N, C-alpha and C positions, 0 to 999 in steps of 0.2 A: 587516350590516357585519362584516367578518372582522377578528379581532384577530391581530396577529403576536406571535411569542414574543420577549421581551426577551433580547438576547444576553448580558446581565449576569445571572448567576444570583443573586448576593447581594454585598453590600458588607461587607468586613471592615476596620473602621477606615477608612482612606483608600484601601484597595485594593479594586478592583472585580474580583471573580472571575467570569470569563466561562464560559458553557456550553461554548464551544469547548475551553477548557483542561481542563475537567472530563471532557468526552467523550474527548479525546485521552489523558488520564491513564488512564481506564478501558480504552481500547483497548490501551495499552502493558502494563498489568497483565494483561489477558486474554491477550495474545500470549505474554508470558513464562510465565504459568501453564500455558498449553497446551504450550509447549515443554518445560517442566520435567517435566510428567506423561509426555509421550511419550519424552523423553530418558532417563528412568529405565528404560524398557523396552528402550532401545537402548544401554545401558551408557555413558551420558554423564552426568556429575555435574551436579547442580542448580547448583552454584556457577559452572560454566562459562557457563550462560545468563544468570545475574545479572551476571557480569563483562562478558560481551559486551554486555549492555544498556547498561551504564555508558559504553561507548565508542560503540556504534552509534547510539543515539538522539540524543545531542547532535551528533555529527558528521554524522548523517543529516540533521538540520535545517539544518546549515550547508551541506551539499551541495544540499539542496532550494532553499535561498536563492541559492546561487551559480548553479545551473542557471537559475533564473528571471531573475536579473540579467543573465546572459550573453545571453539571448534578448530582453531588454528594454534592451539596452545603450544605444541612442540616447537613451532617457530618463534612465538613471542616469549617463551621461556628462555630462549637463547638470546633474544633481542628485546629486552624489556623496555628499552628506550623508544621502541616503535609502537608500543601499546597505545599511546595517545596521538600518534602520527596519523590522524584520520585523513589528512590532506593527501596522503599517499594511497588512499583507497582502502576499502575493507569495511563495509557495513552490510548488515543483513536485514532485510525488511521485516522478517518474522520477529526478530528481536525488538524492532521498533514498535511493531503492532502489539506485542505482548506487554511491553512497558506502557505503551499508550493506553491499553485497556485497564491496566492497574491504576494508572493516574486518573482515568475517567471514573472508575468506581469510587476512589477516595474523594474525588472532586464532587461527585453526586451525593455522597454521604454528607459531606460538609455543607453543601448547598441545598440539601433537602430535595434533590431532583430525582425523578424516577430513572434509574440507570438504563433499563432496557429501552425506554422511549428515547433517551439521549443517544443511545447507540443507533437506534433506527434513524434518527434525524441526521446524524453525522455520516452514516454509512455511504450514501451516494457521493458526498463530497470526498470521502477517503478514496473511493473507487476512482473518481475523476482525477484526484491527485496522483494516484498510482499510474493511471493511463498517461497523464502528462509527464510524470517523473521519469518513466522509462525512456523517454526521448533524450533525457540527460545521459543515460547509459549509451544511447545511440551516438551522441556527439563524442563521447569519450572512447568509443569503440570497445566497450566492455560488456559483460553479461551476454555475450553472444554464444552461439552454438558451435558445433564442429564444422570442419571444412566442407565446402560444397562447391558447386561449379557456377560459372557465369550463366550458363544455359538454364540451370535450375532457377536462379534468381529472376532471370528474364521471364521464365514461364509463369512466375507469380504476378506478372504485370506490375512490377514495382517501379516507382519513379526512379530516374537515373541517379538522383542524389542519394537515395538509399542504397542502391546497388554499389555506387562508388564508395560509400562510407563503410560498406561491408568487405571491402578489399583491404586486408590488413597484412602488411609484410609480404605482399605479393600473392596472398591467398584469399579466396572468397570464403566467408563464413555465414552460417545460418543466422538470420536476423531474429533471434529469439525474443529480443526486446519488443519487436513488432508483433509477434504472435501473442505475447502476453497482453500487450496494449490493446490489440484488436479484440481479443476474446473478452477482456474485461469491459471494453466499450459495449459489446453486445449485452453483457450482464448488467451494466449500468442502465442501458436503454430499457431492458426488461423491468428492472426495479422501478424506474421512473414512470413507466407506463402502468404498472400494476399497483403501486403503493397507495394510491388514492381511491382504489375501488372499495366500496363498502363491503364489510363483512368478509374480507379476504385475509388480511394480516392482523394477528394479535400483536400486542406490543412485544418487541424483541424479535419478531419473525423476519422483518426486513434485514436486520443484522444477521440473523441465522442464514438467510438466503445468500447474503454476500459471502459469509464464511464458507458455506458449502460450494458456492460457485468458484470463488478464488482458489479454494483448496484443490478442486478438480483441474482448473486451468494450470495452476502452478505445478501440480504433480506431473503433468505431461510435458510442460515446457521445461521443467527442471531436468527431465530425462535427456534433453537435447543440449543442455549447457555444458561448457567445458570448465567452468569455475566453481563447481559445486563443492560445498563443505561435506565431509564424509564422517560417518560414525563407524568405528571398527574397520575402517579402510575400505568398506564395500557398500555401506548403506548411505544413500544421499540424505542428508539431514532434512532438507526442505521437503523431500518426498515423504519421509516419515512423519514430519510435522503436519503435512497436508492430510495424510490419512487420519491422524489423530483429530485434526480440526473438523474433518468431514463427519467422522463418527460422533464427535462431541456435539456438533450442530444438529445432526439428525436426532440424537438422543435427547437433547434439550428440547427440541421442537415437540417430540412425542410426549415427553414427561410434562411439559408445561400445558400442553393441550389437554392431557388426561387428568392431571392432578391440580395444577395451579389455576387454570382457567383465567388468564389475565384479560385486561381490558383490550378493546379493539384499538389498533394504532390510531385511527382517525378520532378517537375520543380525546386525544391529547393528554396533557398532564393534569387537567382539572384544577390547576393551582393558579393563584393570583399573585403577581409579583408585588412586593417582596414576599418570598415564601416563608411559611411558618409551619412548625410541627403541630399536629393535632393535639 
């Protein structure tokens, strides 16, 4: 008999502290810490990342919720009281990433920071946060794939605690959270290994590599999931967005290399804190 993990880590008075919240908090701290360490090498002050966090994280969650509600509008139109009930689940990472990008662009404009360099610096931390954050879905037994067999899960040589957690209502399911987490880890390692090589990345290209990598991973993982958002009843929204992201990243890479000719990533911001306009 397999035992599942209780989603509630502990109770503090009348408050239940859930593993999902703990895992997401760890993911956010990890992302900011990685950005601060790399930012110091690229002449960007630590305070800028902390200040960006204070805006991007809450607004990112709002964006993730709005994105989900839009594509599930037939339900929420009939249950408007559930629109803000985020504690019942229902957020979409693409919505959070889109809003987070908008917040970063506005933040960089106001702080006089080079946006593409900022994106490059925070990208590995964002990837690490996604890798860690997917384990919150694992604890909640959500964002999984279709039914599978115990034999298949054992053939992947997974630890017993993962196999046990993938048994939901008497049926085993594909651990798509693990697939996404694992392949994003490979992408993260690739970026960390390559980003400090001289004359390899122009500013913005670490971010573009992340976008392209995640788009490919998410496209295939999304095809296995059972909780996809759909457009016109047949098109998986996340797969469509993944294709758009991949094309946009490749197009931007080619255009900037041919027309813009940006600085190398390792050149840093070239700014001295506090920043001033020329």
